[in-house]
TORKOL-4160 file (C-alpha; in steps of 0.2 Angstrom, whole numbers, padded with zeros to 4 digits, m for minus):
439
<pt num="1" X="0153" Y="0190" Z="0671"/>
<pt num="2" X="0150" Y="0200" Z="0687"/>
<pt num="3" X="0163" Y="0206" Z="0699"/>
<pt num="4" X="0165" Y="0221" Z="0710"/>
<pt num="5" X="0178" Y="0234" Z="0709"/>
<pt num="6" X="0183" Y="0248" Z="0720"/>
<pt num="7" X="0196" Y="0262" Z="0718"/>
<pt num="8" X="0209" Y="0263" Z="0731"/>
<pt num="9" X="0221" Y="0277" Z="0728"/>
<pt num="10" X="0222" Y="0289" Z="0713"/>
<pt num="11" X="0238" Y="0299" Z="0712"/>
<pt num="12" X="0232" Y="0314" Z="0702"/>
<pt num="13" X="0248" Y="0324" Z="0706"/>
<pt num="14" X="0260" Y="0312" Z="0699"/>
<pt num="15" X="0263" Y="0320" Z="0682"/>
<pt num="16" X="0264" Y="0338" Z="0690"/>
<pt num="17" X="0278" Y="0332" Z="0702"/>
<pt num="18" X="0287" Y="0323" Z="0688"/>
<pt num="19" X="0294" Y="0340" Z="0682"/>
<pt num="20" X="0307" Y="0339" Z="0695"/>
<pt num="21" X="0317" Y="0326" Z="0685"/>
<pt num="22" X="0316" Y="0331" Z="0667"/>
<pt num="23" X="0331" Y="0321" Z="0662"/>
<pt num="24" X="0322" Y="0304" Z="0665"/>
<pt num="25" X="0308" Y="0296" Z="0656"/>
<pt num="26" X="0291" Y="0302" Z="0661"/>
<pt num="27" X="0276" Y="0291" Z="0666"/>
<pt num="28" X="0266" Y="0299" Z="0652"/>
<pt num="29" X="0265" Y="0298" Z="0633"/>
<pt num="30" X="0257" Y="0310" Z="0620"/>
<pt num="31" X="0252" Y="0299" Z="0605"/>
<pt num="32" X="0249" Y="0315" Z="0594"/>
<pt num="33" X="0268" Y="0319" Z="0594"/>
<pt num="34" X="0277" Y="0313" Z="0579"/>
<pt num="35" X="0292" Y="0306" Z="0589"/>
<pt num="36" X="0286" Y="0299" Z="0605"/>
<pt num="37" X="0296" Y="0285" Z="0614"/>
<pt num="38" X="0288" Y="0270" Z="0622"/>
<pt num="39" X="0286" Y="0271" Z="0641"/>
<pt num="40" X="0298" Y="0259" Z="0650"/>
<pt num="41" X="0288" Y="0250" Z="0663"/>
<pt num="42" X="0292" Y="0236" Z="0675"/>
<pt num="43" X="0279" Y="0224" Z="0680"/>
<pt num="44" X="0282" Y="0212" Z="0695"/>
<pt num="45" X="0273" Y="0195" Z="0696"/>
<pt num="46" X="0259" Y="0198" Z="0708"/>
<pt num="47" X="0261" Y="0190" Z="0725"/>
<pt num="48" X="0250" Y="0179" Z="0736"/>
<pt num="49" X="0244" Y="0166" Z="0723"/>
<pt num="50" X="0252" Y="0156" Z="0709"/>
<pt num="51" X="0239" Y="0165" Z="0697"/>
<pt num="52" X="0248" Y="0181" Z="0701"/>
<pt num="53" X="0262" Y="0177" Z="0689"/>
<pt num="54" X="0249" Y="0174" Z="0675"/>
<pt num="55" X="0240" Y="0190" Z="0678"/>
<pt num="56" X="0257" Y="0200" Z="0677"/>
<pt num="57" X="0261" Y="0191" Z="0661"/>
<pt num="58" X="0245" Y="0196" Z="0653"/>
<pt num="59" X="0247" Y="0214" Z="0658"/>
<pt num="60" X="0265" Y="0214" Z="0651"/>
<pt num="61" X="0259" Y="0207" Z="0634"/>
<pt num="62" X="0244" Y="0219" Z="0633"/>
<pt num="63" X="0255" Y="0234" Z="0636"/>
<pt num="64" X="0270" Y="0229" Z="0626"/>
<pt num="65" X="0259" Y="0224" Z="0611"/>
<pt num="66" X="0251" Y="0242" Z="0611"/>
<pt num="67" X="0268" Y="0249" Z="0605"/>
<pt num="68" X="0267" Y="0262" Z="0618"/>
<pt num="69" X="0276" Y="0253" Z="0632"/>
<pt num="70" X="0292" Y="0244" Z="0634"/>
<pt num="71" X="0292" Y="0231" Z="0646"/>
<pt num="72" X="0308" Y="0229" Z="0656"/>
<pt num="73" X="0314" Y="0211" Z="0658"/>
<pt num="74" X="0311" Y="0204" Z="0675"/>
<pt num="75" X="0329" Y="0197" Z="0675"/>
<pt num="76" X="0336" Y="0215" Z="0676"/>
<pt num="77" X="0326" Y="0219" Z="0692"/>
<pt num="78" X="0337" Y="0224" Z="0707"/>
<pt num="79" X="0323" Y="0224" Z="0720"/>
<pt num="80" X="0317" Y="0206" Z="0722"/>
<pt num="81" X="0307" Y="0207" Z="0738"/>
<pt num="82" X="0293" Y="0219" Z="0732"/>
<pt num="83" X="0280" Y="0222" Z="0745"/>
<pt num="84" X="0264" Y="0226" Z="0736"/>
<pt num="85" X="0257" Y="0236" Z="0750"/>
<pt num="86" X="0272" Y="0247" Z="0753"/>
<pt num="87" X="0282" Y="0259" Z="0743"/>
<pt num="88" X="0296" Y="0251" Z="0733"/>
<pt num="89" X="0314" Y="0256" Z="0733"/>
<pt num="90" X="0313" Y="0269" Z="0719"/>
<pt num="91" X="0331" Y="0271" Z="0717"/>
<pt num="92" X="0332" Y="0253" Z="0712"/>
<pt num="93" X="0319" Y="0255" Z="0699"/>
<pt num="94" X="0327" Y="0271" Z="0692"/>
<pt num="95" X="0343" Y="0261" Z="0691"/>
<pt num="96" X="0335" Y="0249" Z="0678"/>
<pt num="97" X="0327" Y="0263" Z="0668"/>
<pt num="98" X="0309" Y="0261" Z="0673"/>
<pt num="99" X="0297" Y="0276" Z="0673"/>
<pt num="100" X="0283" Y="0266" Z="0680"/>
<pt num="101" X="0282" Y="0250" Z="0691"/>
<pt num="102" X="0267" Y="0239" Z="0693"/>
<pt num="103" X="0265" Y="0228" Z="0708"/>
<pt num="104" X="0250" Y="0218" Z="0715"/>
<pt num="105" X="0244" Y="0204" Z="0726"/>
<pt num="106" X="0231" Y="0190" Z="0725"/>
<pt num="107" X="0221" Y="0184" Z="0740"/>
<pt num="108" X="0208" Y="0171" Z="0742"/>
<pt num="109" X="0192" Y="0178" Z="0748"/>
<pt num="110" X="0178" Y="0166" Z="0752"/>
<pt num="111" X="0179" Y="0156" Z="0736"/>
<pt num="112" X="0183" Y="0172" Z="0725"/>
<pt num="113" X="0200" Y="0180" Z="0723"/>
<pt num="114" X="0204" Y="0198" Z="0728"/>
<pt num="115" X="0216" Y="0207" Z="0717"/>
<pt num="116" X="0225" Y="0223" Z="0721"/>
<pt num="117" X="0237" Y="0232" Z="0710"/>
<pt num="118" X="0247" Y="0248" Z="0711"/>
<pt num="119" X="0255" Y="0258" Z="0698"/>
<pt num="120" X="0270" Y="0268" Z="0705"/>
<pt num="121" X="0277" Y="0284" Z="0696"/>
<pt num="122" X="0296" Y="0279" Z="0698"/>
<pt num="123" X="0302" Y="0296" Z="0693"/>
<pt num="124" X="0292" Y="0306" Z="0705"/>
<pt num="125" X="0292" Y="0293" Z="0719"/>
<pt num="126" X="0273" Y="0292" Z="0721"/>
<pt num="127" X="0258" Y="0281" Z="0718"/>
<pt num="128" X="0250" Y="0285" Z="0701"/>
<pt num="129" X="0235" Y="0274" Z="0702"/>
<pt num="130" X="0228" Y="0258" Z="0711"/>
<pt num="131" X="0213" Y="0247" Z="0711"/>
<pt num="132" X="0206" Y="0232" Z="0720"/>
<pt num="133" X="0194" Y="0219" Z="0712"/>
<pt num="134" X="0184" Y="0204" Z="0719"/>
<pt num="135" X="0179" Y="0191" Z="0706"/>
<pt num="136" X="0178" Y="0172" Z="0703"/>
<pt num="137" X="0195" Y="0164" Z="0701"/>
<pt num="138" X="0191" Y="0160" Z="0682"/>
<pt num="139" X="0190" Y="0178" Z="0678"/>
<pt num="140" X="0209" Y="0181" Z="0682"/>
<pt num="141" X="0213" Y="0185" Z="0663"/>
<pt num="142" X="0199" Y="0198" Z="0662"/>
<pt num="143" X="0205" Y="0206" Z="0678"/>
<pt num="144" X="0222" Y="0207" Z="0670"/>
<pt num="145" X="0215" Y="0216" Z="0654"/>
<pt num="146" X="0206" Y="0228" Z="0665"/>
<pt num="147" X="0221" Y="0232" Z="0675"/>
<pt num="148" X="0231" Y="0235" Z="0659"/>
<pt num="149" X="0217" Y="0246" Z="0653"/>
<pt num="150" X="0218" Y="0256" Z="0669"/>
<pt num="151" X="0237" Y="0258" Z="0666"/>
<pt num="152" X="0235" Y="0263" Z="0648"/>
<pt num="153" X="0223" Y="0276" Z="0653"/>
<pt num="154" X="0233" Y="0284" Z="0667"/>
<pt num="155" X="0249" Y="0285" Z="0656"/>
<pt num="156" X="0241" Y="0290" Z="0639"/>
<pt num="157" X="0225" Y="0299" Z="0644"/>
<pt num="158" X="0215" Y="0288" Z="0632"/>
<pt num="159" X="0203" Y="0274" Z="0636"/>
<pt num="160" X="0210" Y="0257" Z="0635"/>
<pt num="161" X="0205" Y="0243" Z="0623"/>
<pt num="162" X="0212" Y="0227" Z="0631"/>
<pt num="163" X="0196" Y="0220" Z="0639"/>
<pt num="164" X="0188" Y="0217" Z="0622"/>
<pt num="165" X="0184" Y="0203" Z="0610"/>
<pt num="166" X="0187" Y="0201" Z="0591"/>
<pt num="167" X="0176" Y="0191" Z="0579"/>
<pt num="168" X="0183" Y="0185" Z="0563"/>
<pt num="169" X="0181" Y="0172" Z="0549"/>
<pt num="170" X="0192" Y="0157" Z="0552"/>
<pt num="171" X="0197" Y="0149" Z="0536"/>
<pt num="172" X="0203" Y="0131" Z="0533"/>
<pt num="173" X="0206" Y="0120" Z="0518"/>
<pt num="174" X="0212" Y="0123" Z="0501"/>
<pt num="175" X="0211" Y="0141" Z="0494"/>
<pt num="176" X="0199" Y="0134" Z="0480"/>
<pt num="177" X="0187" Y="0127" Z="0493"/>
<pt num="178" X="0188" Y="0135" Z="0510"/>
<pt num="179" X="0178" Y="0131" Z="0525"/>
<pt num="180" X="0174" Y="0147" Z="0533"/>
<pt num="181" X="0167" Y="0148" Z="0551"/>
<pt num="182" X="0164" Y="0163" Z="0563"/>
<pt num="183" X="0176" Y="0163" Z="0577"/>
<pt num="184" X="0178" Y="0174" Z="0592"/>
<pt num="185" X="0192" Y="0177" Z="0604"/>
<pt num="186" X="0200" Y="0190" Z="0616"/>
<pt num="187" X="0209" Y="0204" Z="0608"/>
<pt num="188" X="0225" Y="0196" Z="0612"/>
<pt num="189" X="0221" Y="0179" Z="0604"/>
<pt num="190" X="0216" Y="0170" Z="0620"/>
<pt num="191" X="0200" Y="0160" Z="0623"/>
<pt num="192" X="0197" Y="0156" Z="0604"/>
<pt num="193" X="0181" Y="0147" Z="0600"/>
<pt num="194" X="0169" Y="0144" Z="0586"/>
<pt num="195" X="0151" Y="0150" Z="0585"/>
<pt num="196" X="0147" Y="0142" Z="0568"/>
<pt num="197" X="0150" Y="0124" Z="0563"/>
<pt num="198" X="0157" Y="0126" Z="0546"/>
<pt num="199" X="0143" Y="0117" Z="0537"/>
<pt num="200" X="0138" Y="0133" Z="0529"/>
<pt num="201" X="0149" Y="0147" Z="0523"/>
<pt num="202" X="0148" Y="0161" Z="0536"/>
<pt num="203" X="0155" Y="0178" Z="0533"/>
<pt num="204" X="0157" Y="0196" Z="0538"/>
<pt num="205" X="0154" Y="0196" Z="0557"/>
<pt num="206" X="0149" Y="0213" Z="0565"/>
<pt num="207" X="0146" Y="0217" Z="0583"/>
<pt num="208" X="0131" Y="0226" Z="0590"/>
<pt num="209" X="0136" Y="0242" Z="0599"/>
<pt num="210" X="0125" Y="0239" Z="0614"/>
<pt num="211" X="0126" Y="0221" Z="0618"/>
<pt num="212" X="0138" Y="0206" Z="0616"/>
<pt num="213" X="0130" Y="0201" Z="0600"/>
<pt num="214" X="0136" Y="0199" Z="0583"/>
<pt num="215" X="0127" Y="0199" Z="0566"/>
<pt num="216" X="0134" Y="0188" Z="0552"/>
<pt num="217" X="0129" Y="0182" Z="0535"/>
<pt num="218" X="0128" Y="0163" Z="0531"/>
<pt num="219" X="0125" Y="0155" Z="0514"/>
<pt num="220" X="0114" Y="0139" Z="0516"/>
<pt num="221" X="0119" Y="0123" Z="0508"/>
<pt num="222" X="0104" Y="0123" Z="0497"/>
<pt num="223" X="0110" Y="0139" Z="0488"/>
<pt num="224" X="0095" Y="0149" Z="0494"/>
<pt num="225" X="0098" Y="0168" Z="0497"/>
<pt num="226" X="0110" Y="0172" Z="0511"/>
<pt num="227" X="0103" Y="0173" Z="0528"/>
<pt num="228" X="0108" Y="0186" Z="0542"/>
<pt num="229" X="0109" Y="0179" Z="0559"/>
<pt num="230" X="0110" Y="0188" Z="0576"/>
<pt num="231" X="0119" Y="0178" Z="0589"/>
<pt num="232" X="0123" Y="0181" Z="0608"/>
<pt num="233" X="0142" Y="0177" Z="0610"/>
<pt num="234" X="0140" Y="0171" Z="0628"/>
<pt num="235" X="0124" Y="0161" Z="0628"/>
<pt num="236" X="0124" Y="0155" Z="0609"/>
<pt num="237" X="0106" Y="0160" Z="0607"/>
<pt num="238" X="0103" Y="0164" Z="0588"/>
<pt num="239" X="0089" Y="0172" Z="0579"/>
<pt num="240" X="0086" Y="0175" Z="0560"/>
<pt num="241" X="0087" Y="0193" Z="0556"/>
<pt num="242" X="0081" Y="0190" Z="0538"/>
<pt num="243" X="0084" Y="0184" Z="0521"/>
<pt num="244" X="0092" Y="0196" Z="0509"/>
<pt num="245" X="0094" Y="0191" Z="0491"/>
<pt num="246" X="0108" Y="0201" Z="0483"/>
<pt num="247" X="0117" Y="0206" Z="0499"/>
<pt num="248" X="0136" Y="0203" Z="0500"/>
<pt num="249" X="0140" Y="0210" Z="0517"/>
<pt num="250" X="0132" Y="0208" Z="0534"/>
<pt num="251" X="0123" Y="0224" Z="0540"/>
<pt num="252" X="0131" Y="0236" Z="0551"/>
<pt num="253" X="0122" Y="0243" Z="0567"/>
<pt num="254" X="0118" Y="0260" Z="0571"/>
<pt num="255" X="0126" Y="0267" Z="0587"/>
<pt num="256" X="0110" Y="0264" Z="0597"/>
<pt num="257" X="0108" Y="0246" Z="0590"/>
<pt num="258" X="0090" Y="0249" Z="0584"/>
<pt num="259" X="0094" Y="0249" Z="0565"/>
<pt num="260" X="0105" Y="0241" Z="0553"/>
<pt num="261" X="0112" Y="0248" Z="0536"/>
<pt num="262" X="0116" Y="0237" Z="0521"/>
<pt num="263" X="0118" Y="0236" Z="0502"/>
<pt num="264" X="0107" Y="0225" Z="0492"/>
<pt num="265" X="0107" Y="0222" Z="0473"/>
<pt num="266" X="0091" Y="0221" Z="0464"/>
<pt num="267" X="0087" Y="0223" Z="0445"/>
<pt num="268" X="0105" Y="0227" Z="0441"/>
<pt num="269" X="0107" Y="0241" Z="0454"/>
<pt num="270" X="0115" Y="0240" Z="0471"/>
<pt num="271" X="0108" Y="0253" Z="0483"/>
<pt num="272" X="0109" Y="0256" Z="0502"/>
<pt num="273" X="0095" Y="0251" Z="0513"/>
<pt num="274" X="0091" Y="0254" Z="0532"/>
<pt num="275" X="0081" Y="0241" Z="0542"/>
<pt num="276" X="0073" Y="0243" Z="0559"/>
<pt num="277" X="0080" Y="0228" Z="0569"/>
<pt num="278" X="0063" Y="0226" Z="0579"/>
<pt num="279" X="0050" Y="0229" Z="0566"/>
<pt num="280" X="0061" Y="0223" Z="0552"/>
<pt num="281" X="0054" Y="0237" Z="0541"/>
<pt num="282" X="0066" Y="0242" Z="0526"/>
<pt num="283" X="0069" Y="0259" Z="0518"/>
<pt num="284" X="0080" Y="0263" Z="0503"/>
<pt num="285" X="0092" Y="0277" Z="0506"/>
<pt num="286" X="0101" Y="0278" Z="0489"/>
<pt num="287" X="0093" Y="0277" Z="0472"/>
<pt num="288" X="0108" Y="0276" Z="0460"/>
<pt num="289" X="0112" Y="0267" Z="0444"/>
<pt num="290" X="0129" Y="0264" Z="0451"/>
<pt num="291" X="0135" Y="0252" Z="0464"/>
<pt num="292" X="0133" Y="0259" Z="0482"/>
<pt num="293" X="0140" Y="0247" Z="0495"/>
<pt num="294" X="0149" Y="0245" Z="0512"/>
<pt num="295" X="0139" Y="0258" Z="0522"/>
<pt num="296" X="0144" Y="0262" Z="0540"/>
<pt num="297" X="0136" Y="0274" Z="0552"/>
<pt num="298" X="0145" Y="0289" Z="0560"/>
<pt num="299" X="0148" Y="0287" Z="0578"/>
<pt num="300" X="0133" Y="0299" Z="0582"/>
<pt num="301" X="0122" Y="0290" Z="0570"/>
<pt num="302" X="0118" Y="0306" Z="0560"/>
<pt num="303" X="0128" Y="0301" Z="0544"/>
<pt num="304" X="0133" Y="0286" Z="0534"/>
<pt num="305" X="0149" Y="0284" Z="0524"/>
<pt num="306" X="0149" Y="0272" Z="0509"/>
<pt num="307" X="0159" Y="0268" Z="0494"/>
<pt num="308" X="0151" Y="0270" Z="0476"/>
<pt num="309" X="0157" Y="0271" Z="0458"/>
<pt num="310" X="0144" Y="0284" Z="0453"/>
<pt num="311" X="0158" Y="0296" Z="0448"/>
<pt num="312" X="0167" Y="0283" Z="0437"/>
<pt num="313" X="0179" Y="0275" Z="0450"/>
<pt num="314" X="0176" Y="0268" Z="0467"/>
<pt num="315" X="0177" Y="0282" Z="0480"/>
<pt num="316" X="0170" Y="0286" Z="0497"/>
<pt num="317" X="0155" Y="0297" Z="0500"/>
<pt num="318" X="0145" Y="0303" Z="0515"/>
<pt num="319" X="0127" Y="0306" Z="0516"/>
<pt num="320" X="0114" Y="0309" Z="0529"/>
<pt num="321" X="0108" Y="0294" Z="0539"/>
<pt num="322" X="0091" Y="0298" Z="0533"/>
<pt num="323" X="0097" Y="0298" Z="0515"/>
<pt num="324" X="0102" Y="0312" Z="0503"/>
<pt num="325" X="0115" Y="0325" Z="0503"/>
<pt num="326" X="0129" Y="0313" Z="0496"/>
<pt num="327" X="0146" Y="0321" Z="0494"/>
<pt num="328" X="0162" Y="0313" Z="0489"/>
<pt num="329" X="0177" Y="0314" Z="0502"/>
<pt num="330" X="0190" Y="0304" Z="0493"/>
<pt num="331" X="0201" Y="0311" Z="0479"/>
<pt num="332" X="0217" Y="0302" Z="0480"/>
<pt num="333" X="0224" Y="0290" Z="0466"/>
<pt num="334" X="0217" Y="0273" Z="0466"/>
<pt num="335" X="0200" Y="0265" Z="0472"/>
<pt num="336" X="0193" Y="0266" Z="0490"/>
<pt num="337" X="0183" Y="0252" Z="0499"/>
<pt num="338" X="0176" Y="0246" Z="0516"/>
<pt num="339" X="0175" Y="0263" Z="0525"/>
<pt num="340" X="0173" Y="0262" Z="0544"/>
<pt num="341" X="0169" Y="0277" Z="0555"/>
<pt num="342" X="0180" Y="0279" Z="0571"/>
<pt num="343" X="0171" Y="0277" Z="0587"/>
<pt num="344" X="0178" Y="0294" Z="0592"/>
<pt num="345" X="0171" Y="0302" Z="0576"/>
<pt num="346" X="0187" Y="0310" Z="0570"/>
<pt num="347" X="0193" Y="0298" Z="0557"/>
<pt num="348" X="0187" Y="0286" Z="0544"/>
<pt num="349" X="0197" Y="0270" Z="0540"/>
<pt num="350" X="0197" Y="0262" Z="0523"/>
<pt num="351" X="0205" Y="0250" Z="0511"/>
<pt num="352" X="0214" Y="0258" Z="0496"/>
<pt num="353" X="0218" Y="0249" Z="0480"/>
<pt num="354" X="0231" Y="0257" Z="0469"/>
<pt num="355" X="0240" Y="0248" Z="0455"/>
<pt num="356" X="0244" Y="0230" Z="0461"/>
<pt num="357" X="0244" Y="0235" Z="0479"/>
<pt num="358" X="0232" Y="0237" Z="0494"/>
<pt num="359" X="0233" Y="0248" Z="0509"/>
<pt num="360" X="0225" Y="0252" Z="0525"/>
<pt num="361" X="0223" Y="0271" Z="0528"/>
<pt num="362" X="0213" Y="0284" Z="0538"/>
<pt num="363" X="0207" Y="0301" Z="0533"/>
<pt num="364" X="0197" Y="0315" Z="0542"/>
<pt num="365" X="0178" Y="0315" Z="0540"/>
<pt num="366" X="0180" Y="0329" Z="0527"/>
<pt num="367" X="0192" Y="0319" Z="0517"/>
<pt num="368" X="0208" Y="0329" Z="0522"/>
<pt num="369" X="0223" Y="0322" Z="0530"/>
<pt num="370" X="0224" Y="0305" Z="0521"/>
<pt num="371" X="0237" Y="0294" Z="0528"/>
<pt num="372" X="0242" Y="0276" Z="0524"/>
<pt num="373" X="0246" Y="0265" Z="0539"/>
<pt num="374" X="0249" Y="0248" Z="0531"/>
<pt num="375" X="0252" Y="0241" Z="0514"/>
<pt num="376" X="0255" Y="0224" Z="0505"/>
<pt num="377" X="0250" Y="0211" Z="0493"/>
<pt num="378" X="0232" Y="0211" Z="0500"/>
<pt num="379" X="0227" Y="0221" Z="0516"/>
<pt num="380" X="0209" Y="0224" Z="0518"/>
<pt num="381" X="0194" Y="0226" Z="0530"/>
<pt num="382" X="0199" Y="0238" Z="0544"/>
<pt num="383" X="0190" Y="0238" Z="0561"/>
<pt num="384" X="0192" Y="0250" Z="0575"/>
<pt num="385" X="0196" Y="0247" Z="0593"/>
<pt num="386" X="0183" Y="0255" Z="0604"/>
<pt num="387" X="0195" Y="0269" Z="0609"/>
<pt num="388" X="0198" Y="0274" Z="0591"/>
<pt num="389" X="0217" Y="0273" Z="0592"/>
<pt num="390" X="0220" Y="0256" Z="0585"/>
<pt num="391" X="0215" Y="0246" Z="0570"/>
<pt num="392" X="0214" Y="0228" Z="0565"/>
<pt num="393" X="0213" Y="0221" Z="0548"/>
<pt num="394" X="0218" Y="0206" Z="0538"/>
<pt num="395" X="0234" Y="0203" Z="0528"/>
<pt num="396" X="0236" Y="0190" Z="0514"/>
<pt num="397" X="0254" Y="0185" Z="0509"/>
<pt num="398" X="0259" Y="0179" Z="0492"/>
<pt num="399" X="0266" Y="0161" Z="0492"/>
<pt num="400" X="0282" Y="0156" Z="0483"/>
<pt num="401" X="0274" Y="0157" Z="0466"/>
<pt num="402" X="0268" Y="0174" Z="0469"/>
<pt num="403" X="0250" Y="0169" Z="0471"/>
<pt num="404" X="0239" Y="0171" Z="0487"/>
<pt num="405" X="0245" Y="0162" Z="0502"/>
<pt num="406" X="0241" Y="0162" Z="0520"/>
<pt num="407" X="0229" Y="0175" Z="0528"/>
<pt num="408" X="0232" Y="0182" Z="0545"/>
<pt num="409" X="0225" Y="0196" Z="0556"/>
<pt num="410" X="0236" Y="0211" Z="0560"/>
<pt num="411" X="0235" Y="0226" Z="0571"/>
<pt num="412" X="0242" Y="0244" Z="0569"/>
<pt num="413" X="0241" Y="0260" Z="0579"/>
<pt num="414" X="0234" Y="0276" Z="0573"/>
<pt num="415" X="0252" Y="0283" Z="0570"/>
<pt num="416" X="0256" Y="0268" Z="0558"/>
<pt num="417" X="0272" Y="0266" Z="0568"/>
<pt num="418" X="0268" Y="0249" Z="0576"/>
<pt num="419" X="0261" Y="0234" Z="0567"/>
<pt num="420" X="0260" Y="0217" Z="0574"/>
<pt num="421" X="0252" Y="0200" Z="0569"/>
<pt num="422" X="0238" Y="0194" Z="0579"/>
<pt num="423" X="0239" Y="0176" Z="0584"/>
<pt num="424" X="0225" Y="0164" Z="0578"/>
<pt num="425" X="0224" Y="0145" Z="0577"/>
<pt num="426" X="0219" Y="0145" Z="0558"/>
<pt num="427" X="0220" Y="0157" Z="0543"/>
<pt num="428" X="0209" Y="0172" Z="0548"/>
<pt num="429" X="0200" Y="0186" Z="0539"/>
<pt num="430" X="0187" Y="0200" Z="0541"/>
<pt num="431" X="0190" Y="0205" Z="0559"/>
<pt num="432" X="0177" Y="0214" Z="0569"/>
<pt num="433" X="0182" Y="0223" Z="0586"/>
<pt num="434" X="0169" Y="0222" Z="0600"/>
<pt num="435" X="0165" Y="0237" Z="0612"/>
<pt num="436" X="0172" Y="0235" Z="0629"/>
<pt num="437" X="0164" Y="0220" Z="0638"/>
<pt num="438" X="0151" Y="0225" Z="0651"/>
<pt num="439" X="0157" Y="0223" Z="0669"/>
């Protein structure tokens, strides 16, 4: 998708001026504080075109679902005649408890739509930010996500993550004989579509860091070794990356997209290998009699985290991306699996199995500061949002007989305070979050 974007006004003085009203909610939030409160924000339906209400609805949903904003119900609004091009009646918005106000308008522009929005700092009485976009009418939902990202960044100081996609494994049929297809959707569950047809079992989708492509593993019907495919999610163009006997997870890309790392079992050993995507040349990185698996590159590509039972139990280790220098970083009770390095480089997320329960946690890259964010009957497979402040994973609930039941996707923020279920049309597992979509 191509569209043009231009910045209109940036109110960089809004937060400094906000100190004049310390008793009111501020249009800022510090996610590192242990007891922050969601920012109350009012979002008015955009004027000028009927799609304006839809745009405002997506923005409300994005911000509310982040757990960092509290969307004020439109039924409580005092000012009803909001002019998107003029200053609002700030006293009316303070009266409903809003710290921020989002207004906008949609205009037809030669077959395209022109969307303008403004974020007002109600406490200070100044505009905080504003943007203008020109795009095809069919792109209205993406524009709404991009506006929500701009608001998120202005209020939190962090990059947004709403203009992204999620690939996952769609599961249908009885638990003993499931049909597993790769599906892809917007991060909020909209625009769901399938990119494999279900005739083969497709598993473990992973996004390329440089393009809107995914790599996934498929088991052919003739029971030949698993094949790994690279597929463009927009054009549908697919190419065979290789046949890898003994592999149980699709490879993960290096940050520059030129290499992939994977675990392969051969002659009773499971070791980690690196492959050049273009030349297809392979190189073994570990040489262990243990099971080394689930490798993931660091955000700068210089290290690899993986799990191994070389010490007697399944734990997390870090080594050089060239191989060697392995060191253990997990020392808590239980077993550790599926480590994933944060895009920011500050945390490693993991699955932890302790007793009869599962959990999703994070630790610093030296193993310190371990924190559990979610737990349950079966929770597994964390994946990071591109801003490194939100995780998605899958959760399986027990049925009435105490056995495995439905499988759903869930999302939790880095503090562990806010968890929600992500809507999918079928059972869903093994999510993979995309980078921000190119504009």
